[in-house]
mmCIF file as gemmi writes it, N, C-alpha and C atoms, coordinates in Angstrom:
data_model
loop_
_atom_site.group_PDB
_atom_site.id
_atom_site.type_symbol
_atom_site.label_atom_id
_atom_site.label_alt_id
_atom_site.label_comp_id
_atom_site.label_asym_id
_atom_site.label_entity_id
_atom_site.label_seq_id
_atom_site.pdbx_PDB_ins_code
_atom_site.Cartn_x
_atom_site.Cartn_y
_atom_site.Cartn_z
_atom_site.occupancy
_atom_site.B_iso_or_equiv
_atom_site.pdbx_formal_charge
_atom_site.auth_seq_id
_atom_site.auth_asym_id
_atom_site.pdbx_PDB_model_num
ATOM 1 N N . UNK Axp A 1 ? -65.11 -60.702 71.461 1 0 ? 1 A 1
ATOM 2 C CA . UNK Axp A 1 ? -66.353 -59.993 71.274 1 0 ? 1 A 1
ATOM 3 C C . UNK Axp A 1 ? -66.099 -58.614 70.671 1 0 ? 1 A 1
ATOM 4 N N . UNK Axp A 2 ? -64.99 -57.967 71.034 1 0 ? 2 A 1
ATOM 5 C CA . UNK Axp A 2 ? -64.723 -56.617 70.574 1 0 ? 2 A 1
ATOM 6 C C . UNK Axp A 2 ? -64.228 -56.534 69.144 1 0 ? 2 A 1
ATOM 7 N N . UNK Axp A 3 ? -63.464 -57.518 68.704 1 0 ? 3 A 1
ATOM 8 C CA . UNK Axp A 3 ? -62.947 -57.477 67.337 1 0 ? 3 A 1
ATOM 9 C C . UNK Axp A 3 ? -63.851 -58.273 66.408 1 0 ? 3 A 1
ATOM 10 N N . UNK Axp A 4 ? -63.849 -57.841 65.143 1 0 ? 4 A 1
ATOM 11 C CA . UNK Axp A 4 ? -64.701 -58.516 64.162 1 0 ? 4 A 1
ATOM 12 C C . UNK Axp A 4 ? -63.868 -59.517 63.374 1 0 ? 4 A 1
ATOM 13 N N . UNK Axp A 5 ? -64.391 -60.723 63.19 1 0 ? 5 A 1
ATOM 14 C CA . UNK Axp A 5 ? -63.683 -61.752 62.438 1 0 ? 5 A 1
ATOM 15 C C . UNK Axp A 5 ? -63.906 -61.533 60.943 1 0 ? 5 A 1
ATOM 16 N N . UNK Axp A 6 ? -63.266 -62.348 60.15 1 0 ? 6 A 1
ATOM 17 C CA . UNK Axp A 6 ? -63.386 -62.249 58.694 1 0 ? 6 A 1
ATOM 18 C C . UNK Axp A 6 ? -64.82 -62.5 58.248 1 0 ? 6 A 1
ATOM 19 N N . UNK Axp A 7 ? -65.531 -63.356 58.958 1 0 ? 7 A 1
ATOM 20 C CA . UNK Axp A 7 ? -66.916 -63.675 58.596 1 0 ? 7 A 1
ATOM 21 C C . UNK Axp A 7 ? -67.823 -62.466 58.807 1 0 ? 7 A 1
ATOM 22 N N . UNK Axp A 8 ? -67.575 -61.7 59.86 1 0 ? 8 A 1
ATOM 23 C CA . UNK Axp A 8 ? -68.351 -60.485 60.081 1 0 ? 8 A 1
ATOM 24 C C . UNK Axp A 8 ? -68.147 -59.493 58.928 1 0 ? 8 A 1
ATOM 25 N N . UNK Axp A 9 ? -66.884 -59.325 58.513 1 0 ? 9 A 1
ATOM 26 C CA . UNK Axp A 9 ? -66.574 -58.393 57.427 1 0 ? 9 A 1
ATOM 27 C C . UNK Axp A 9 ? -67.192 -58.848 56.114 1 0 ? 9 A 1
ATOM 28 N N . UNK Axp A 10 ? -67.183 -60.159 55.857 1 0 ? 10 A 1
ATOM 29 C CA . UNK Axp A 10 ? -67.8 -60.677 54.634 1 0 ? 10 A 1
ATOM 30 C C . UNK Axp A 10 ? -69.308 -60.439 54.617 1 0 ? 10 A 1
ATOM 31 N N . UNK Axp A 11 ? -69.962 -60.625 55.747 1 0 ? 11 A 1
ATOM 32 C CA . UNK Axp A 11 ? -71.402 -60.377 55.828 1 0 ? 11 A 1
ATOM 33 C C . UNK Axp A 11 ? -71.693 -58.899 55.6 1 0 ? 11 A 1
ATOM 34 N N . UNK Axp A 12 ? -70.902 -58.024 56.2 1 0 ? 12 A 1
ATOM 35 C CA . UNK Axp A 12 ? -71.081 -56.58 56.003 1 0 ? 12 A 1
ATOM 36 C C . UNK Axp A 12 ? -70.875 -56.22 54.534 1 0 ? 12 A 1
ATOM 37 N N . UNK Axp A 13 ? -69.863 -56.793 53.893 1 0 ? 13 A 1
ATOM 38 C CA . UNK Axp A 13 ? -69.6 -56.524 52.476 1 0 ? 13 A 1
ATOM 39 C C . UNK Axp A 13 ? -70.756 -56.979 51.596 1 0 ? 13 A 1
ATOM 40 N N . UNK Axp A 14 ? -71.32 -58.142 51.865 1 0 ? 14 A 1
ATOM 41 C CA . UNK Axp A 14 ? -72.46 -58.643 51.091 1 0 ? 14 A 1
ATOM 42 C C . UNK Axp A 14 ? -73.669 -57.737 51.26 1 0 ? 14 A 1
ATOM 43 N N . UNK Axp A 15 ? -73.918 -57.29 52.467 1 0 ? 15 A 1
ATOM 44 C CA . UNK Axp A 15 ? -75.053 -56.39 52.715 1 0 ? 15 A 1
ATOM 45 C C . UNK Axp A 15 ? -74.861 -55.069 51.978 1 0 ? 15 A 1
ATOM 46 N N . UNK Axp A 16 ? -73.647 -54.527 52.006 1 0 ? 16 A 1
ATOM 47 C CA . UNK Axp A 16 ? -73.372 -53.269 51.3 1 0 ? 16 A 1
ATOM 48 C C . UNK Axp A 16 ? -73.56 -53.454 49.797 1 0 ? 16 A 1
ATOM 49 N N . UNK Axp A 17 ? -73.102 -54.58 49.255 1 0 ? 17 A 1
ATOM 50 C CA . UNK Axp A 17 ? -73.273 -54.832 47.823 1 0 ? 17 A 1
ATOM 51 C C . UNK Axp A 17 ? -74.748 -54.982 47.458 1 0 ? 17 A 1
ATOM 52 N N . UNK Axp A 18 ? -75.537 -55.584 48.34 1 0 ? 18 A 1
ATOM 53 C CA . UNK Axp A 18 ? -76.967 -55.725 48.07 1 0 ? 18 A 1
ATOM 54 C C . UNK Axp A 18 ? -77.68 -54.383 48.124 1 0 ? 18 A 1
ATOM 55 N N . UNK Axp A 19 ? -77.281 -53.525 49.032 1 0 ? 19 A 1
ATOM 56 C CA . UNK Axp A 19 ? -77.941 -52.224 49.185 1 0 ? 19 A 1
ATOM 57 C C . UNK Axp A 19 ? -77.565 -51.279 48.042 1 0 ? 19 A 1
ATOM 58 N N . UNK Axp A 20 ? -76.289 -51.162 47.751 1 0 ? 20 A 1
ATOM 59 C CA . UNK Axp A 20 ? -75.839 -50.177 46.773 1 0 ? 20 A 1
ATOM 60 C C . UNK Axp A 20 ? -75.694 -50.727 45.355 1 0 ? 20 A 1
ATOM 61 N N . UNK Axp A 21 ? -75.38 -51.978 45.22 1 0 ? 21 A 1
ATOM 62 C CA . UNK Axp A 21 ? -75.138 -52.548 43.896 1 0 ? 21 A 1
ATOM 63 C C . UNK Axp A 21 ? -73.69 -52.355 43.498 1 0 ? 21 A 1
ATOM 64 N N . UNK Axp A 22 ? -73.196 -53.258 42.664 1 0 ? 22 A 1
ATOM 65 C CA . UNK Axp A 22 ? -71.776 -53.214 42.302 1 0 ? 22 A 1
ATOM 66 C C . UNK Axp A 22 ? -71.446 -52.05 41.381 1 0 ? 22 A 1
ATOM 67 N N . UNK Axp A 23 ? -72.372 -51.656 40.507 1 0 ? 23 A 1
ATOM 68 C CA . UNK Axp A 23 ? -72.091 -50.555 39.587 1 0 ? 23 A 1
ATOM 69 C C . UNK Axp A 23 ? -71.929 -49.239 40.344 1 0 ? 23 A 1
ATOM 70 N N . UNK Axp A 24 ? -72.809 -48.987 41.312 1 0 ? 24 A 1
ATOM 71 C CA . UNK Axp A 24 ? -72.71 -47.743 42.081 1 0 ? 24 A 1
ATOM 72 C C . UNK Axp A 24 ? -71.439 -47.734 42.927 1 0 ? 24 A 1
ATOM 73 N N . UNK Axp A 25 ? -71.08 -48.88 43.488 1 0 ? 25 A 1
ATOM 74 C CA . UNK Axp A 25 ? -69.839 -48.956 44.267 1 0 ? 25 A 1
ATOM 75 C C . UNK Axp A 25 ? -68.617 -48.715 43.388 1 0 ? 25 A 1
ATOM 76 N N . UNK Axp A 26 ? -68.626 -49.234 42.154 1 0 ? 26 A 1
ATOM 77 C CA . UNK Axp A 26 ? -67.524 -49.007 41.223 1 0 ? 26 A 1
ATOM 78 C C . UNK Axp A 26 ? -67.424 -47.516 40.894 1 0 ? 26 A 1
ATOM 79 N N . UNK Axp A 27 ? -68.567 -46.862 40.678 1 0 ? 27 A 1
ATOM 80 C CA . UNK Axp A 27 ? -68.557 -45.427 40.37 1 0 ? 27 A 1
ATOM 81 C C . UNK Axp A 27 ? -68.035 -44.616 41.552 1 0 ? 27 A 1
ATOM 82 N N . UNK Axp A 28 ? -68.411 -45.006 42.746 1 0 ? 28 A 1
ATOM 83 C CA . UNK Axp A 28 ? -67.925 -44.307 43.937 1 0 ? 28 A 1
ATOM 84 C C . UNK Axp A 28 ? -66.408 -44.465 44.049 1 0 ? 28 A 1
ATOM 85 N N . UNK Axp A 29 ? -65.907 -45.679 43.799 1 0 ? 29 A 1
ATOM 86 C CA . UNK Axp A 29 ? -64.465 -45.915 43.851 1 0 ? 29 A 1
ATOM 87 C C . UNK Axp A 29 ? -63.711 -45.113 42.805 1 0 ? 29 A 1
ATOM 88 N N . UNK Axp A 30 ? -64.272 -45.027 41.603 1 0 ? 30 A 1
ATOM 89 C CA . UNK Axp A 30 ? -63.639 -44.251 40.532 1 0 ? 30 A 1
ATOM 90 C C . UNK Axp A 30 ? -63.607 -42.769 40.887 1 0 ? 30 A 1
ATOM 91 N N . UNK Axp A 31 ? -64.711 -42.252 41.41 1 0 ? 31 A 1
ATOM 92 C CA . UNK Axp A 31 ? -64.763 -40.844 41.802 1 0 ? 31 A 1
ATOM 93 C C . UNK Axp A 31 ? -63.786 -40.536 42.934 1 0 ? 31 A 1
ATOM 94 N N . UNK Axp A 32 ? -63.714 -41.44 43.89 1 0 ? 32 A 1
ATOM 95 C CA . UNK Axp A 32 ? -62.799 -41.245 45.008 1 0 ? 32 A 1
ATOM 96 C C . UNK Axp A 32 ? -61.349 -41.276 44.539 1 0 ? 32 A 1
ATOM 97 N N . UNK Axp A 33 ? -61.016 -42.21 43.641 1 0 ? 33 A 1
ATOM 98 C CA . UNK Axp A 33 ? -59.653 -42.278 43.101 1 0 ? 33 A 1
ATOM 99 C C . UNK Axp A 33 ? -59.292 -41.029 42.318 1 0 ? 33 A 1
ATOM 100 N N . UNK Axp A 34 ? -60.241 -40.494 41.537 1 0 ? 34 A 1
ATOM 101 C CA . UNK Axp A 34 ? -59.997 -39.255 40.791 1 0 ? 34 A 1
ATOM 102 C C . UNK Axp A 34 ? -59.783 -38.07 41.714 1 0 ? 34 A 1
ATOM 103 N N . UNK Axp A 35 ? -60.536 -38.038 42.813 1 0 ? 35 A 1
ATOM 104 C CA . UNK Axp A 35 ? -60.377 -36.944 43.775 1 0 ? 35 A 1
ATOM 105 C C . UNK Axp A 35 ? -59.012 -36.992 44.45 1 0 ? 35 A 1
ATOM 106 N N . UNK Axp A 36 ? -58.552 -38.186 44.798 1 0 ? 36 A 1
ATOM 107 C CA . UNK Axp A 36 ? -57.237 -38.331 45.431 1 0 ? 36 A 1
ATOM 108 C C . UNK Axp A 36 ? -56.137 -37.922 44.453 1 0 ? 36 A 1
ATOM 109 N N . UNK Axp A 37 ? -56.278 -38.327 43.194 1 0 ? 37 A 1
ATOM 110 C CA . UNK Axp A 37 ? -55.277 -37.971 42.185 1 0 ? 37 A 1
ATOM 111 C C . UNK Axp A 37 ? -55.244 -36.452 41.978 1 0 ? 37 A 1
ATOM 112 N N . UNK Axp A 38 ? -56.421 -35.824 41.918 1 0 ? 38 A 1
ATOM 113 C CA . UNK Axp A 38 ? -56.484 -34.371 41.775 1 0 ? 38 A 1
ATOM 114 C C . UNK Axp A 38 ? -55.855 -33.654 42.961 1 0 ? 38 A 1
ATOM 115 N N . UNK Axp A 39 ? -56.074 -34.193 44.163 1 0 ? 39 A 1
ATOM 116 C CA . UNK Axp A 39 ? -55.481 -33.596 45.358 1 0 ? 39 A 1
ATOM 117 C C . UNK Axp A 39 ? -53.957 -33.675 45.309 1 0 ? 39 A 1
ATOM 118 N N . UNK Axp A 40 ? -53.429 -34.85 44.92 1 0 ? 40 A 1
ATOM 119 C CA . UNK Axp A 40 ? -51.973 -35.005 44.828 1 0 ? 40 A 1
ATOM 120 C C . UNK Axp A 40 ? -51.38 -34.062 43.795 1 0 ? 40 A 1
ATOM 121 N N . UNK Axp A 41 ? -52.041 -33.919 42.632 1 0 ? 41 A 1
ATOM 122 C CA . UNK Axp A 41 ? -51.562 -33 41.602 1 0 ? 41 A 1
ATOM 123 C C . UNK Axp A 41 ? -51.579 -31.562 42.107 1 0 ? 41 A 1
ATOM 124 N N . UNK Axp A 42 ? -52.612 -31.2 42.845 1 0 ? 42 A 1
ATOM 125 C CA . UNK Axp A 42 ? -52.705 -29.853 43.399 1 0 ? 42 A 1
ATOM 126 C C . UNK Axp A 42 ? -51.606 -29.568 44.401 1 0 ? 42 A 1
ATOM 127 N N . UNK Axp A 43 ? -51.282 -30.555 45.226 1 0 ? 43 A 1
ATOM 128 C CA . UNK Axp A 43 ? -50.211 -30.381 46.209 1 0 ? 43 A 1
ATOM 129 C C . UNK Axp A 43 ? -48.87 -30.2 45.506 1 0 ? 43 A 1
ATOM 130 N N . UNK Axp A 44 ? -48.62 -31 44.462 1 0 ? 44 A 1
ATOM 131 C CA . UNK Axp A 44 ? -47.361 -30.868 43.719 1 0 ? 44 A 1
ATOM 132 C C . UNK Axp A 44 ? -47.276 -29.503 43.041 1 0 ? 44 A 1
ATOM 133 N N . UNK Axp A 45 ? -48.392 -29.056 42.456 1 0 ? 45 A 1
ATOM 134 C CA . UNK Axp A 45 ? -48.415 -27.754 41.791 1 0 ? 45 A 1
ATOM 135 C C . UNK Axp A 45 ? -48.205 -26.627 42.792 1 0 ? 45 A 1
ATOM 136 N N . UNK Axp A 46 ? -48.82 -26.756 43.964 1 0 ? 46 A 1
ATOM 137 C CA . UNK Axp A 46 ? -48.657 -25.742 45.002 1 0 ? 46 A 1
ATOM 138 C C . UNK Axp A 46 ? -47.229 -25.66 45.501 1 0 ? 46 A 1
ATOM 139 N N . UNK Axp A 47 ? -46.577 -26.805 45.639 1 0 ? 47 A 1
ATOM 140 C CA . UNK Axp A 47 ? -45.185 -26.824 46.088 1 0 ? 47 A 1
ATOM 141 C C . UNK Axp A 47 ? -44.28 -26.192 45.039 1 0 ? 47 A 1
ATOM 142 N N . UNK Axp A 48 ? -44.541 -26.457 43.765 1 0 ? 48 A 1
ATOM 143 C CA . UNK Axp A 48 ? -43.728 -25.872 42.701 1 0 ? 48 A 1
ATOM 144 C C . UNK Axp A 48 ? -43.912 -24.357 42.656 1 0 ? 48 A 1
ATOM 145 N N . UNK Axp A 49 ? -45.152 -23.896 42.841 1 0 ? 49 A 1
ATOM 146 C CA . UNK Axp A 49 ? -45.432 -22.461 42.853 1 0 ? 49 A 1
ATOM 147 C C . UNK Axp A 49 ? -44.75 -21.785 44.039 1 0 ? 49 A 1
ATOM 148 N N . UNK Axp A 50 ? -44.767 -22.448 45.194 1 0 ? 50 A 1
ATOM 149 C CA . UNK Axp A 50 ? -44.129 -21.885 46.382 1 0 ? 50 A 1
ATOM 150 C C . UNK Axp A 50 ? -42.615 -21.789 46.193 1 0 ? 50 A 1
ATOM 151 N N . UNK Axp A 51 ? -42.015 -22.818 45.61 1 0 ? 51 A 1
ATOM 152 C CA . UNK Axp A 51 ? -40.57 -22.786 45.358 1 0 ? 51 A 1
ATOM 153 C C . UNK Axp A 51 ? -40.212 -21.661 44.389 1 0 ? 51 A 1
ATOM 154 N N . UNK Axp A 52 ? -41.036 -21.474 43.368 1 0 ? 52 A 1
ATOM 155 C CA . UNK Axp A 52 ? -40.787 -20.412 42.396 1 0 ? 52 A 1
ATOM 156 C C . UNK Axp A 52 ? -40.895 -19.046 43.06 1 0 ? 52 A 1
ATOM 157 N N . UNK Axp A 53 ? -41.89 -18.869 43.935 1 0 ? 53 A 1
ATOM 158 C CA . UNK Axp A 53 ? -42.064 -17.587 44.622 1 0 ? 53 A 1
ATOM 159 C C . UNK Axp A 53 ? -40.889 -17.297 45.54 1 0 ? 53 A 1
ATOM 160 N N . UNK Axp A 54 ? -40.376 -18.309 46.208 1 0 ? 54 A 1
ATOM 161 C CA . UNK Axp A 54 ? -39.229 -18.12 47.101 1 0 ? 54 A 1
ATOM 162 C C . UNK Axp A 54 ? -37.996 -17.73 46.3 1 0 ? 54 A 1
ATOM 163 N N . UNK Axp A 55 ? -37.772 -18.381 45.16 1 0 ? 55 A 1
ATOM 164 C CA . UNK Axp A 55 ? -36.591 -18.052 44.366 1 0 ? 55 A 1
ATOM 165 C C . UNK Axp A 55 ? -36.707 -16.651 43.763 1 0 ? 55 A 1
ATOM 166 N N . UNK Axp A 56 ? -37.922 -16.232 43.381 1 0 ? 56 A 1
ATOM 167 C CA . UNK Axp A 56 ? -38.106 -14.874 42.867 1 0 ? 56 A 1
ATOM 168 C C . UNK Axp A 56 ? -37.866 -13.845 43.965 1 0 ? 56 A 1
ATOM 169 N N . UNK Axp A 57 ? -38.322 -14.138 45.176 1 0 ? 57 A 1
ATOM 170 C CA . UNK Axp A 57 ? -38.126 -13.222 46.295 1 0 ? 57 A 1
ATOM 171 C C . UNK Axp A 57 ? -36.645 -13.125 46.627 1 0 ? 57 A 1
ATOM 172 N N . UNK Axp A 58 ? -35.909 -14.215 46.543 1 0 ? 58 A 1
ATOM 173 C CA . UNK Axp A 58 ? -34.478 -14.204 46.841 1 0 ? 58 A 1
ATOM 174 C C . UNK Axp A 58 ? -33.72 -13.366 45.82 1 0 ? 58 A 1
ATOM 175 N N . UNK Axp A 59 ? -34.176 -13.359 44.575 1 0 ? 59 A 1
ATOM 176 C CA . UNK Axp A 59 ? -33.486 -12.576 43.561 1 0 ? 59 A 1
ATOM 177 C C . UNK Axp A 59 ? -33.764 -11.076 43.722 1 0 ? 59 A 1
ATOM 178 N N . UNK Axp A 60 ? -34.811 -10.718 44.436 1 0 ? 60 A 1
ATOM 179 C CA . UNK Axp A 60 ? -35.15 -9.309 44.645 1 0 ? 60 A 1
ATOM 180 C C . UNK Axp A 60 ? -34.553 -8.752 45.933 1 0 ? 60 A 1
ATOM 181 N N . UNK Axp A 61 ? -33.865 -9.566 46.699 1 0 ? 61 A 1
ATOM 182 C CA . UNK Axp A 61 ? -33.28 -9.134 47.961 1 0 ? 61 A 1
ATOM 183 C C . UNK Axp A 61 ? -32.089 -8.211 47.7 1 0 ? 61 A 1
ATOM 184 N N . UNK Axp A 62 ? -32.038 -7.12 48.449 1 0 ? 62 A 1
ATOM 185 C CA . UNK Axp A 62 ? -30.944 -6.149 48.314 1 0 ? 62 A 1
ATOM 186 C C . UNK Axp A 62 ? -30.099 -6.224 49.568 1 0 ? 62 A 1
ATOM 187 N N . UNK Axp A 63 ? -28.801 -6.454 49.392 1 0 ? 63 A 1
ATOM 188 C CA . UNK Axp A 63 ? -27.877 -6.479 50.522 1 0 ? 63 A 1
ATOM 189 C C . UNK Axp A 63 ? -27.349 -5.077 50.76 1 0 ? 63 A 1
ATOM 190 N N . UNK Axp A 64 ? -27.411 -4.642 52.007 1 0 ? 64 A 1
ATOM 191 C CA . UNK Axp A 64 ? -26.911 -3.319 52.367 1 0 ? 64 A 1
ATOM 192 C C . UNK Axp A 64 ? -26.034 -3.444 53.607 1 0 ? 64 A 1
ATOM 193 N N . UNK Axp A 65 ? -25.212 -2.441 53.811 1 0 ? 65 A 1
ATOM 194 C CA . UNK Axp A 65 ? -24.366 -2.414 54.985 1 0 ? 65 A 1
ATOM 195 C C . UNK Axp A 65 ? -24.721 -1.172 55.782 1 0 ? 65 A 1
ATOM 196 N N . UNK Axp A 66 ? -24.962 -1.355 57.047 1 0 ? 66 A 1
ATOM 197 C CA . UNK Axp A 66 ? -25.369 -0.245 57.916 1 0 ? 66 A 1
ATOM 198 C C . UNK Axp A 66 ? -24.139 0.31 58.607 1 0 ? 66 A 1
ATOM 199 N N . UNK Axp A 67 ? -24.038 1.652 58.569 1 0 ? 67 A 1
ATOM 200 C CA . UNK Axp A 67 ? -22.929 2.312 59.249 1 0 ? 67 A 1
ATOM 201 C C . UNK Axp A 67 ? -23.5 3.112 60.397 1 0 ? 67 A 1
ATOM 202 N N . UNK Axp A 68 ? -22.711 3.163 61.484 1 0 ? 68 A 1
ATOM 203 C CA . UNK Axp A 68 ? -23.158 3.921 62.643 1 0 ? 68 A 1
ATOM 204 C C . UNK Axp A 68 ? -22.994 5.406 62.397 1 0 ? 68 A 1
ATOM 205 N N . UNK Axp A 69 ? -23.908 6.16 62.944 1 0 ? 69 A 1
ATOM 206 C CA . UNK Axp A 69 ? -23.852 7.618 62.804 1 0 ? 69 A 1
ATOM 207 C C . UNK Axp A 69 ? -22.867 8.147 63.838 1 0 ? 69 A 1
ATOM 208 N N . UNK Axp A 70 ? -21.902 8.949 63.388 1 0 ? 70 A 1
ATOM 209 C CA . UNK Axp A 70 ? -20.906 9.466 64.304 1 0 ? 70 A 1
ATOM 210 C C . UNK Axp A 70 ? -21.049 10.934 64.524 1 0 ? 70 A 1
């Protein structure tokens, strides 16, 4: 009773196709795929920018030696 069989899922799919239509569902899928691709590209770009910032900061680091005051 708690789990849905394949027949339940098929009926739900048919109802969704009747309500929205196949063209609108295709457009929604295309938009969703484009959004996921844009998100992945943004994450890759952000990681590259972060790596570049870290390497620039490392090149600006000054090493010093502290001596005790006597």
